[in-house]
VOBA-1610 file (N, C-alpha, C; in pm, whole numbers, padded with zeros to 5 digits, always signed):
BEGIN
Met+00085-00119+00000Met+00000+00000+00000Met+00090+00125+00000Lys+00066+00213-00094Lys+00146+00335-00107Lys+00075+00451-00038Glu+00150+00529+00039Glu+00094+00645+00106Glu+00111+00769+00020Ile+00002+00844+00006Ile+00004+00967-00075Ile-00026+01085+00015Arg+00057+01187+00008Arg+00037+01306+00090Arg+00006+01427+00003Leu-00061+01522+00064Leu-00098+01645-00007Leu+00024+01714-00065Asp+00135+01713+00008Asp+00256+01784-00034Asp+00301+01742-00174His+00276+01616-00208His+00320+01564-00338His+00231+01613-00453His+00111+01662-00421His+00015+01699-00525His-00029+01844-00516Ala+00025+01919-00419Ala-00029+02050-00385Ala-00043+02146-00503Gly+00065+02163-00579Gly+00062+02258-00690Gly-00043+02224-00793Lys-00052+02098-00831Lys-00149+02054-00932Lys-00292+02070-00882Leu-00316+02039-00754Leu-00451+02047-00698Leu-00501+02191-00697Ala-00416+02282-00656Ala-00457+02423-00648Ala-00501+02475-00784Lys-00428+02439-00888Lys-00464+02484-01023Lys-00592+02416-01071His-00610+02290-01035His-00725+02217-01087His-00857+02267-01028Ile-00854+02322-00908Ile-00976+02374-00846Ile-01042+02478-00935Asp-00961+02551-01013Asp-01016+02653-01103Asp-01097+02592-01218Arg-01087+02461-01238Arg-01165+02395-01344Arg-01306+02356-01299Phe-01330+02362-01169Phe-01460+02316-01117Phe-01581+02383-01182Pro-01576+02515-01210Pro-01694+02578-01270Pro-01734+02521-01406Gly-01643+02450-01471Gly-01674+02392-01601Gly-01734+02252-01594Ala-01754+02200-01473Ala-01807+02064-01457Ala-01949+02068-01403Thr-02032+01974-01450Thr-02171+01962-01405Thr-02195+01822-01349Val-02247+01816-01228Val-02275+01689-01161Val-02424+01680-01131Leu-02486+01571-01174Leu-02626+01547-01140Leu-02630+01458-01016Val-02701+01503-00914Val-02712+01429-00788Val-02853+01372-00777Ile-02863+01242-00756Ile-02993+01178-00743Ile-02996+01100-00613Gly-03101+01117-00534Gly-03105+01046-00407Gly-03208+01102-00311Asp-03185+01073-00183Asp-03279+01110-00077Asp-03256+01253-00032Ile-03357+01336-00049Ile-03349+01478-00013Ile-03395+01495+00132Val-03314+01565+00210Val-03339+01581+00354Val-03327+01728+00393Met-03411+01770+00486Met-03392+01900+00550Met-03328+01876+00686Asp-03211+01934+00708Asp-03143+01925+00837Asp-03180+02047+00920Glu-03249+02021+01030Glu-03294+02128+01118Glu-03212+02123+01248Tyr-03164+02238+01291Tyr-03084+02245+01413Tyr-03150+02339+01514Ile-03161+02291+01637Ile-03208+02374+01748Ile-03090+02390+01843Trp-03040+02513+01853Trp-02920+02542+01932Trp-02959+02600+02067Gly-02892+02554+02172Gly-02927+02607+02303Gly-02822+02579+02409Asp-02860+02605+02533Asp-02772+02584+02648Asp-02843+02495+02750Val-02764+02421+02826Val-02817+02337+02933Val-02756+02381+03066Ser-02842+02410+03164Ser-02792+02448+03297Ser-02864+02372+03408Arg-02962+02287+03370Arg-03035+02214+03473Arg-03094+02086+03416Ile-03134+01997+03506Ile-03201+01873+03471Ile-03351+01888+03497Ser-03431+01832+03409Ser-03576+01843+03424Ser-03624+01772+03551Pro-03718+01836+03626Pro-03777+01769+03743Pro-03875+01659+03704Glu-03912+01655+03574Glu-04010+01557+03527Glu-03948+01424+03489Ala-03821+01428+03450Ala-03749+01307+03408Ala-03600+01339+03411Pro-03513+01237+03420Pro-03367+01262+03425Pro-03310+01299+03288Val-03354+01413+03234Val-03309+01460+03103Val-03273+01607+03114Pro-03179+01655+03030Pro-03142+01797+03035Pro-03252+01888+02980Val-03263+02005+03035Val-03353+02108+02982Val-03270+02201+02893Val-03308+02213+02767Val-03234+02297+02672Val-03305+02430+02656Asp-03236+02537+02691Asp-03287+02672+02667Asp-03249+02712+02525Val-03349+02723+02438Val-03325+02745+02295Val-03279+02888+02268Arg-03171+02901+02191Arg-03118+03031+02151Arg-03143+03061+02004Gln-03139+02955+01922Gln-03146+02976+01777Gln-03193+02849+01708Glu-03259+02865+01594Glu-03299+02751+01511Glu-03256+02777+01367Thr-03198+02676+01303Thr-03155+02691+01164Thr-03199+02570+01083Lys-03220+02592+00953Lys-03254+02485+00861Lys-03153+02483+00748Met-03102+02363+00718Met-02997+02350+00618Met-03028+02233+00525Leu-02973+02240+00405Leu-02990+02132+00309Leu-02917+02007+00357Gly-02986+01892+00351Gly-02926+01767+00396Gly-02943+01656+00294Gly-02875+01543+00319Gly-02884+01430+00227Gly-02833+01467+00089Ala-02905+01426-00014Ala-02865+01457-00152Ala-02859+01607-00176Ala-02943+01683-00106Ala-02942+01829-00122Ala-02813+01889-00066Asn-02757+01827+00038Asn-02629+01875+00092Asn-02515+01845-00003Val-02524+01735-00079Val-02424+01706-00181Val-02424+01818-00285Val-02543+01858-00329Val-02556+01968-00424Val-02498+02096-00364Asn-02528+02121-00239Asn-02478+02241-00171Asn-02325+02242-00166Asn-02265+02127-00140Asn-02119+02115-00138Asn-02059+02141-00276Ile-02120+02085-00379Ile-02071+02105-00516Ile-02078+02253-00553Ala-02189+02317-00516Ala-02204+02460-00543Ala-02098+02541-00469Ser-02073+02506-00343Ser-01974+02577-00262Ser-01834+02565-00321Leu-01806+02451-00383Leu-01676+02428-00445Leu-01664+02493-00584Gly-01775+02547-00633Gly-01771+02619-00760Gly-01825+02543-00878Gly-01869+02417-00856Gly-01924+02338-00966Gly-02072+02366-00989Arg-02125+02311-01097Arg-02267+02322-01127Arg-02333+02190-01091Ala-02449+02195-01027Ala-02515+02072-00984Ala-02663+02072-01020Leu-02715+01954-01046Leu-02858+01933-01070Leu-02905+01832-00967Leu-03022+01855-00907Leu-03073+01766-00803Leu-03197+01692-00850Cys-03197+01559-00830Cys-03312+01475-00860Cys-03352+01400-00734Gly-03479+01402-00701Gly-03526+01332-00583Gly-03673+01358-00561Val-03720+01327-00440Val-03862+01338-00408Val-03881+01410-00276Val-03975+01504-00272Val-04015+01570-00148Val-04166+01556-00131Gly-04215+01595-00016Gly-04358+01591+00009Gly-04426+01720-00033Glu-04557+01715-00037Glu-04635+01834-00068Glu-04659+01911+00061Asp-04552+01971+00111Asp-04558+02038+00241Asp-04466+02159+00242Gly-04470+02231+00352Gly-04389+02351+00364Gly-04240+02323+00357Thr-04198+02213+00414Thr-04055+02178+00412Thr-04008+02151+00270Gly-04092+02081+00193Gly-04059+02055+00052Gly-04045+02184-00026Arg-04133+02278-00001Arg-04126+02407-00070Arg-04001+02485-00027Asp-03968+02478+00103Asp-03848+02545+00153Asp-03722+02488+00086Leu-03718+02356+00072Leu-03603+02292+00008Leu-03587+02339-00137Lys-03697+02346-00209Lys-03689+02391-00348Lys-03641+02536-00355Glu-03686+02618-00261Glu-03642+02758-00259Glu-03492+02769-00232Lys-03443+02685-00140Lys-03301+02687-00107Lys-03216+02641-00226Ile-03264+02540-00298Ile-03192+02494-00417Ile-03194+02602-00525Gly-03309+02665-00542Gly-03319+02774-00639Gly-03227+02890-00605Ala-03211+02915-00475Ala-03124+03025-00431Ala-02978+02999-00464Leu-02942+02872-00484Leu-02805+02838-00524Leu-02783+02863-00673Gly-02891+02892-00743Gly-02881+02918-00886Gly-02907+02796-00972Phe-02961+02689-00913Phe-02987+02566-00985Phe-03137+02544-01003Gly-03175+02477-01110Gly-03314+02447-01136Gly-03368+02338-01043Thr-03499+02330-01033Thr-03563+02230-00945Thr-03651+02134-01024Glu-03629+02127-01157Glu-03714+02043-01240Glu-03703+01894-01205Gly-03590+01853-01149Gly-03571+01712-01115Gly-03623+01674-00978Ile-03680+01770-00905Ile-03735+01742-00771Ile-03884+01716-00785Leu-03925+01592-00759Leu-04065+01552-00773Leu-04137+01563-00639Thr-04270+01569-00646Thr-04353+01576-00526Thr-04445+01455-00520Glu-04446+01387-00406Glu-04543+01280-00381Glu-04632+01328-00266Pro-04760+01354-00292Pro-04850+01415-00193Pro-04865+01335-00064Asp-04857+01201-00071Asp-04879+01120+00049Asp-04749+01086+00120Arg-04642+01158+00087Arg-04511+01129+00144Arg-04452+01257+00203Pro-04423+01260+00333Pro-04368+01383+00391Pro-04223+01403+00349Thr-04181+01526+00342Thr-04040+01556+00321Thr-03961+01511+00446Thr-03850+01443+00424Thr-03770+01395+00537Thr-03706+01512+00611Val-03724+01514+00742Val-03666+01617+00829Val-03589+01549+00942Lys-03463+01588+00959Lys-03383+01542+01073Lys-03360+01663+01164Thr-03414+01658+01283Thr-03400+01768+01378Thr-03297+01731+01484Arg-03193+01810+01495Arg-03088+01786+01595Arg-03090+01898+01699Ile-03096+01858+01825Ile-03090+01955+01934Ile-02946+01956+01986Val-02884+02073+01979Val-02742+02087+02012Val-02725+02185+02127Ala-02655+02141+02231Ala-02626+02228+02345Ala-02477+02226+02373His-02417+02344+02383His-02273+02357+02410His-02190+02275+02310Ser-02227+02284+02182Ser-02158+02217+02071Ser-02169+02064+02075Gln-02259+02011+02159Gln-02279+01867+02165Gln-02424+01834+02129Gln-02442+01733+02043Gln-02576+01692+02005Gln-02641+01617+02122Val-02759+01663+02162Val-02831+01604+02275Val-02923+01491+02227Val-02994+01517+02119Val-03087+01417+02065Val-03117+01451+01919Arg-03154+01349+01841Arg-03197+01372+01703Arg-03338+01317+01685Ile-03422+01392+01617Ile-03561+01353+01591Ile-03579+01341+01440Asp-03622+01224+01391Asp-03643+01202+01248Asp-03792+01195+01216Arg-03831+01270+01113Arg-03968+01264+01061Arg-03960+01224+00915Glu-04006+01104+00882Glu-03983+01051+00748Glu-04070+00928+00720Val-04073+00891+00592Val-04129+00764+00545Val-04022+00699+00460Arg-03989+00573+00488Arg-03876+00508+00420Arg-03919+00409+00311Lys-04046+00400+00282Lys-04089+00307+00178Lys-04042+00355+00041Gln-04031+00263-00054Gln-03984+00297-00189Gln-04080+00396-00255Ile-04022+00488-00329Ile-04105+00584-00402Ile-04186+00512-00510Arg-04287+00578-00562Arg-04377+00518-00661Arg-04302+00482-00790Asp-04354+00382-00860Asp-04294+00341-00988Asp-04293+00457-01087Glu-04401+00535-01088Glu-04407+00648-01182Glu-04303+00755-01146Ser-04270+00767-01018Ser-04166+00861-00977Ser-04028+00814-01024Ile-04004+00683-01014Ile-03876+00627-01062Ile-03863+00655-01212Arg-03969+00630-01287Arg-03964+00654-01432Arg-03939+00801-01462Ala-04003+00890-01387Ala-03987+01034-01410Ala-03844+01078-01379Leu-03785+01025-01272Leu-03646+01060-01239Leu-03551+01013-01348Leu-03570+00890-01396Leu-03484+00836-01501Leu-03501+00914-01631Asp-03623+00955-01660Asp-03647+01037-01780Asp-03571+01169-01772His-03567+01226-01651His-03495+01353-01634His-03345+01334-01652Val-03291+01225-01597Val-03148+01196-01614Val-03116+01178-01763Lys-03203+01104-01832Lys-03182+01080-01976Lys-03183+01212-02053Lys-03273+01300-02015Lys-03286+01430-02081Lys-03160+01514-02061Met-03099+01503-01942Met-02985+01588-01907Met-02851+01522-01937Arg-02850+01399-01986Arg-02727+01322-01998Arg-02616+01393-02073Asp-02648+01458-02181Asp-02545+01521-02263Asp-02490+01650-02202Glu-02552+01697-02092Glu-02508+01820-02028Glu-02428+01796-01901Ile-02414+01669-01860Ile-02351+01640-01732Ile-02221+01561-01750Asn-02134+01572-01651Asn-02006+01500-01651Asn-02003+01386-01551Ala-02093+01390-01453Ala-02097+01283-01352Ala-02236+01276-01291Val-02270+01156-01242Val-02392+01134-01164Val-02351+01082-01028Val-02402+01145-00922Val-02378+01099-00786Val-02508+01042-00730Val-02501+00918-00684Val-02615+00854-00617Val-02595+00872-00467Ser-02682+00949-00403Ser-02673+00977-00260Ser-02781+00896-00189Asp-02741+00779-00137Asp-02837+00684-00080Asp-02840+00696+00073Tyr-02950+00750+00124Tyr-02970+00759+00268Tyr-03076+00659+00317Gly-03118+00569+00230Gly-03213+00466+00269Gly-03354+00517+00294Lys-03394+00626+00228Lys-03527+00683+00250Lys-03627+00647+00140Gly-03584+00562+00044Gly-03680+00512-00053Gly-03660+00551-00197Val-03568+00643-00225Val-03546+00686-00364Val-03459+00585-00440Ile-03354+00537-00379Ile-03260+00448-00448Ile-03308+00303-00437Ser-03318+00238-00550Ser-03366+00100-00557Ser-03292+00027-00668Asp-03311-00103-00675Asp-03250-00183-00781Asp-03298-00135-00917Thr-03426-00105-00928Thr-03484-00057-01054Thr-03421+00074-01099Leu-03405+00166-01004Leu-03345+00296-01037Leu-03200+00279-01082Met-03122+00198-01011Met-02981+00179-01045Met-02965+00111-01181Lys-03049+00013-01209Lys-03043-00052-01341Lys-03074+00048-01451Gly-03171+00135-01424Gly-03206+00238-01521Gly-03092+00336-01544Leu-03024+00376-01436Leu-02911+00469-01449Leu-02799+00407-01531Arg-02766+00282-01500Arg-02658+00215-01575Arg-02691+00205-01723Lys-02815+00179-01755Lys-02858+00167-01895Lys-02845+00301-01966Ile-02888+00408-01899Ile-02883+00542-01959Ile-02740+00587-01983Leu-02650+00554-01890Leu-02512+00603-01896Leu-02415+00507-01965Ala-02465+00390-02006Ala-02379+00282-02055Ala-02286+00324-02169Asp-02334+00399-02266Asp-02253+00435-02383Asp-02204+00580-02375Ser-02192+00631-02253Ser-02147+00770-02235Ser-02017+00773-02154Arg-01960+00892-02141Arg-01841+00910-02058Arg-01875+00965-01921Val-02003+00968-01890Val-02048+01021-01761Val-02007+00926-01648Ile-01945+00980-01545Ile-01899+00902-01430Ile-02018+00874-01338Leu-02031+00749-01293Leu-02138+00711-01201Leu-02076+00679-01064Ala-02104+00764-00966Ala-02047+00751-00831Ala-02158+00728-00729Val-02128+00649-00626Val-02228+00615-00525Val-02175+00639-00384Asp-02252+00712-00304Asp-02232+00718-00159Asp-02332+00618-00101Pro-02286+00500-00055Pro-02375+00387-00030Pro-02448+00388+00103Lys-02545+00297+00112Lys-02618+00271+00235Lys-02608+00122+00266Thr-02574+00088+00389Thr-02566-00052+00429Thr-02698-00123+00399Gly-02688-00240+00336Gly-02807-00315+00300Gly-02850-00295+00156His-02788-00199+00087His-02825-00171-00053His-02713-00202-00151Phe-02604-00264-00105Phe-02488-00281-00191Phe-02516-00366-00315Glu-02618-00451-00307Glu-02650-00533-00424Glu-02701-00449-00541Tyr-02737-00323-00514Tyr-02784-00233-00620Tyr-02669-00174-00702Tyr-02547-00174-00646Tyr-02442-00086-00698Tyr-02344-00151-00796His-02378-00260-00858His-02286-00326-00949His-02256-00239-01073Gly-02132-00251-01121Gly-02094-00189-01248Gly-02084-00038-01247Ile-02049+00021-01133Ile-02037+00166-01125Ile-01889+00207-01134Asp-01865+00336-01141Asp-01726+00384-01150Asp-01663+00402-01012Val-01738+00458-00919Val-01683+00497-00789Val-01783+00464-00678Ile-01734+00410-00566Ile-01816+00395-00447Ile-01734+00440-00327Thr-01797+00510-00231Thr-01723+00572-00121Thr-01779+00528+00015Pro-01768+00401+00052Pro-01818+00358+00183Pro-01723+00399+00296Asn-01777+00415+00417Asn-01686+00424+00531Asn-01647+00281+00570His-01555+00267+00665His-01505+00133+00694His-01609+00043+00759His-01708+00102+00827His-01816+00021+00884His-01905-00036+00773Glu-01939+00049+00676Glu-02023+00004+00563Glu-01950-00101+00480Ala-01821-00079+00457Ala-01742-00176+00380Ala-01735-00310+00453Gly-01715-00304+00585Gly-01710-00426+00663Gly-01842-00501+00664Ala-01952-00427+00672Ala-02084-00490+00671Ala-02109-00563+00540Phe-02068-00501+00428Phe-02085-00566+00298Phe-02000-00693+00288Cys-01878-00685+00338Cys-01784-00798+00326Cys-01805-00905+00435Arg-01890-00872+00533Arg-01925-00967+00640Arg-01809-00995+00736Phe-01723-00896+00756Phe-01620-00904+00860Phe-01579-00762+00900Ala-01529-00747+01020Ala-01489-00615+01069Ala-01354-00575+01012Ile-01341-00448+00976Ile-01212-00394+00931Ile-01140-00341+01054Val-01035-00410+01095Val-00967-00376+01220Val-00819-00344+01201Asp-00765-00373+01082Asp-00624-00347+01057Asp-00601-00337+00906Glu-00476-00317+00868Glu-00444-00301+00725Glu-00480-00426+00645Glu-00458-00543+00702Glu-00487-00668+00631Glu-00635-00681+00597Thr-00722-00656+00695Thr-00866-00669+00669Thr-00915-00555+00579Leu-00852-00438+00588Leu-00888-00327+00500Leu-00860-00363+00354Ile-00741-00415+00328Ile-00704-00454+00192Ile-00794-00567+00141Gln-00823-00662+00228Gln-00912-00772+00190Gln-01050-00719+00151Ala-01101-00623+00227Ala-01233-00567+00200Ala-01234-00489+00068Gly-01132-00406+00048Gly-01127-00327-00074Gly-01123-00414-00198Lys-01041-00517-00196Lys-01030-00608-00310Lys-01161-00684-00332Gln-01225-00724-00223Gln-01351-00797-00235Gln-01460-00709-00298Met-01465-00583-00257Met-01565-00492-00313Met-01541-00467-00461Leu-01415-00445-00499Leu-01383-00427-00641Leu-01429-00546-00723Ser-01404-00665-00671Ser-01437-00788-00744Ser-01586-00813-00750Glu-01653-00808-00636Glu-01794-00843-00631Glu-01884-00738-00694Leu-01848-00611-00679Leu-01931-00504-00737Leu-01891-00470-00879Glu-01776-00522-00923Glu-01726-00497-01059Glu-01721-00347-01089Cys-01665-00272-00993Cys-01657-00128-01010Cys-01515-00084-01043Arg-01501+00040-01087Arg-01372+00092-01129Arg-01283+00127-01010Ser-01343+00178-00902Ser-01263+00216-00786Ser-01347+00215-00660Val-01280+00195-00546Val-01343+00198-00414Val-01261+00292-00327Leu-01327+00390-00265Leu-01260+00481-00172Leu-01319+00458-00033Val-01244+00391+00053Val-01291+00360+00188Val-01246+00470+00283Thr-01342+00539+00344Thr-01309+00643+00440Thr-01299+00580+00579Gln-01200+00628+00657Gln-01170+00564+00785Gln-01159+00664+00900Gly-01233+00774+00891Gly-01232+00872+00999Gly-01094+00926+01026Lys-01049+00916+01152Lys-00919+00970+01192Lys-00802+00903+01123Asp-00826+00787+01060Asp-00718+00715+00992Asp-00709+00747+00843Gly-00788+00844+00796Gly-00778+00888+00657Gly-00865+00809+00561Met-00815+00786+00441Met-00889+00716+00335Met-00795+00623+00260Thr-00853+00519+00202Thr-00774+00429+00119Thr-00844+00407-00014Leu-00771+00428-00122Leu-00824+00416-00258Leu-00780+00284-00321Phe-00876+00208-00369Phe-00850+00082-00440Phe-00891+00101-00585Glu-00800+00071-00678Glu-00828+00087-00820Glu-00833-00049-00888Arg-00906-00055-00997Arg-00928-00180-01068Arg-00798-00245-01115Asp-00695-00162-01143Asp-00569-00218-01192Asp-00484-00277-01080Gly-00534-00275-00958Gly-00463-00335-00846Gly-00391-00237-00755Glu-00381-00111-00795Glu-00312-00012-00712Glu-00392+00019-00586Ile-00322+00032-00474Ile-00384+00069-00347Ile-00309+00188-00291Ser-00381+00296-00262Ser-00318+00419-00213Ser-00385+00464-00084His-00303+00496+00017His-00358+00546+00144His-00330+00694+00158Ile-00433+00770+00199Ile-00419+00914+00221Ile-00443+00942+00368Pro-00342+00984+00443Pro-00359+01012+00588Pro-00458+01125+00610Thr-00525+01124+00725Thr-00622+01229+00754Thr-00555+01365+00757Met-00630+01467+00714Met-00578+01603+00716Met-00659+01691+00811Ala-00746+01627+00892Ala-00825+01703+00989Ala-00738+01744+01106Arg-00742+01873+01140Arg-00665+01923+01254Arg-00746+01913+01383Lys-00879+01914+01370Lys-00968+01899+01485Lys-01097+01836+01435Val-01166+01763+01522Val-01291+01698+01484Val-01398+01736+01586Phe-01497+01817+01541Phe-01608+01855+01627Phe-01735+01778+01590Asp-01757+01754+01459Asp-01883+01696+01416Asp-01862+01631+01279Val-01895+01501+01268Val-01877+01431+01141Val-02003+01438+01054Thr-02107+01512+01100Thr-02230+01524+01022Thr-02199+01580+00883Gly-02243+01509+00780Gly-02224+01558+00644Gly-02087+01533+00585Ala-01996+01467+00660Ala-01861+01444+00608Ala-01865+01354+00485Gly-01952+01253+00486Gly-01965+01166+00369Gly-02014+01240+00247Asp-02104+01337+00268Asp-02152+01420+00157Asp-02037+01501+00098Thr-01952+01554+00184Thr-01838+01633+00138Thr-01742+01548+00056Val-01716+01425+00102Val-01624+01336+00030Val-01676+01305-00110Ile-01802+01260-00121Ile-01855+01222-00252Ile-01868+01346-00342Ser-01899+01462-00284Ser-01911+01586-00362Ser-01777+01624-00423Ala-01675+01632-00339Ala-01544+01673-00386Ala-01484+01570-00481Phe-01495+01443-00446Phe-01437+01336-00527Phe-01500+01332-00666Ser-01632+01337-00672Ser-01701+01331-00802Ser-01678+01458-00884Leu-01673+01575-00818Leu-01648+01700-00891Leu-01507+01701-00949Cys-01412+01649-00873Cys-01275+01638-00923Cys-01270+01550-01049Leu-01333+01434-01041Leu-01334+01342-01156Leu-01410+01402-01274Ala-01520+01471-01245Ala-01600+01532-01351Ala-01523+01640-01425Ser-01427+01703-01356Ser-01348+01810-01419Ser-01215+01761-01473Gly-01197+01627-01478Gly-01081+01570-01544Gly-00965+01529-01456Met-00980+01531-01326Met-00871+01494-01236Met-00858+01342-01227Asp-00737+01292-01203Asp-00716+01149-01187Asp-00765+01104-01050Leu-00783+00972-01031Leu-00840+00918-00909Leu-00760+00953-00784Lys-00628+00938-00789Lys-00546+00962-00670Lys-00552+01108-00627Ser-00538+01199-00722Ser-00545+01342-00688Ser-00683+01378-00634Ala-00788+01319-00694Ala-00924+01344-00648Ala-00942+01296-00504Ala-00883+01182-00471Ala-00892+01129-00335Ala-00821+01220-00235Val-00706+01272-00273Val-00630+01363-00185Val-00711+01489-00158Leu-00769+01546-00262Leu-00844+01670-00244Leu-00972+01648-00164Ser-01042+01536-00187Ser-01164+01508-00111Ser-01132+01482+00036Asn-01017+01423+00062Asn-00972+01401+00200Asn-00946+01535+00270Leu-00886+01627+00197Leu-00861+01760+00249Leu-00992+01832+00280Ala-01088+01823+00188Ala-01219+01887+00208Ala-01289+01830+00331Ala-01284+01698+00347Ala-01346+01634+00463Ala-01280+01679+00593Gly-01148+01697+00589Gly-01075+01742+00706Gly-01118+01881+00752Ile-01160+01963+00657Ile-01209+02097+00691Ile-01348+02090+00751Val-01436+02009+00691Val-01577+02009+00731Val-01599+01947+00868Val-01518+01850+00908Val-01538+01789+01040Val-01493+01880+01153Gly-01428+01989+01119Gly-01388+02087+01218Gly-01498+02186+01251Glu-01617+02169+01188Glu-01731+02258+01211Glu-01844+02179+01276Val-01926+02247+01356Val-02042+02183+01418Val-02162+02200+01325Gly-02229+02091+01294Gly-02345+02097+01205Gly-02307+02067+01062Thr-02407+02033+00981Thr-02382+02007+00840Thr-02314+02128+00778Ser-02203+02106+00708Ser-02124+02218+00659Ser-02078+02193+00516Thr-02027+02297+00455Thr-01972+02287+00320Thr-01833+02348+00320Val-01760+02321+00212Val-01625+02374+00196Val-01621+02461+00072Lys-01566+02580+00084Lys-01554+02669-00031Lys-01422+02645-00103Ala-01423+02670-00233Ala-01303+02651-00314Ala-01185+02729-00258Glu-01210+02852-00214Glu-01102+02936-00160Glu-01043+02878-00032Glu-01129+02812+00049Glu-01078+02747+00170Glu-00979+02636+00134Leu-01014+02557+00033Leu-00925+02450-00013Leu-00793+02507-00061Lys-00801+02611-00141Lys-00678+02674-00193Lys-00591+02727-00080Lys-00655+02787+00020Lys-00581+02844+00132Lys-00504+02736+00207Val-00571+02624+00236Val-00504+02515+00307Val-00391+02457+00223Ile-00413+02445+00093Ile-00308+02394+00004Ile-00187+02488+00004Arg-00213+02619-00002Arg-00102+02717+00002Arg-00024+02706+00132Glu-00096+02686+00241Glu-00030+02671+00371Glu+00060+02548+00373Arg+00013+02442+00311Arg+00094+02319+00305Arg+00219+02338+00219Ile+00205+02414+00110Ile+00319+02439+00023Ile+00427+02518+00099Lys+00384+02617+00178Lys+00479+02699+00256Lys+00555+02614+00359Lys+00483+02518+00419Lys+00545+02435+00522Lys+00636+02328+00464Ala+00611+02293+00336Ala+00688+02185+00274Ala+00836+02223+00255
//
């Protein structure tokens, strides 16, 4: 296994970030509204042994597949979002937020009997106290699957990559994945997947998959506890899924890239501090796919996505990384080298 460091790629990465505005990524998956209730705790409730949170602020942010789009926009790329929301106020708010990024909402469908997924996190003193989920996880309607695939087919010649953002809320299915592979089969469009445990049988024949080490271990039916089991898992996923590359994220231990030609590359973590891993997977798939969509090679794309993830975990709450932030960190690394 070869170790790759930012210092070896810094100059090339900084220049390549300027190509992001020329790339278009279509994101298809589960759309979520991330709601945060921020407050302070100074006492325990007399009614039950639970903290009482004095609310100071409430915020709503794009989550799930919508957060992937938000990350791509923040990095300077162009993104299209495909998914399903409910016929409710949250669904309308999500569409408004996507529109405010300068992107169309034609690929966002509405199912009247299905609520928009909302994840509410109560945070006190930078620590999450509890999370409340409001959602329906059943598969979306057959007519919705056909409409989403029709939209992808319509946009195929305008896009450089498709990202499947699977949060297990009902949008991603075997039927949808088969349809995507058929549409993209004779094109140069990259098909990348941010997976969900239990859905790996859907992901055969793709270009890129970005599981964390827990998801990779669950698929391979053994725990990843050292370099030997990590390599075994990466090779098994490449073989069984017949994909072009596997990028296994390992939290504080960085990332490891497995390529079809047998090369294995490890990228050490670049996070200086870790406050919140919420949305880190979205950042990885966003940066990695945008890099590939704009012509970057796999190894360089992995290094840059690792750097982006290192920035986002240093923030509390779902976050994004701006292109200028990436350039700044790269410049700092060049000075230290």
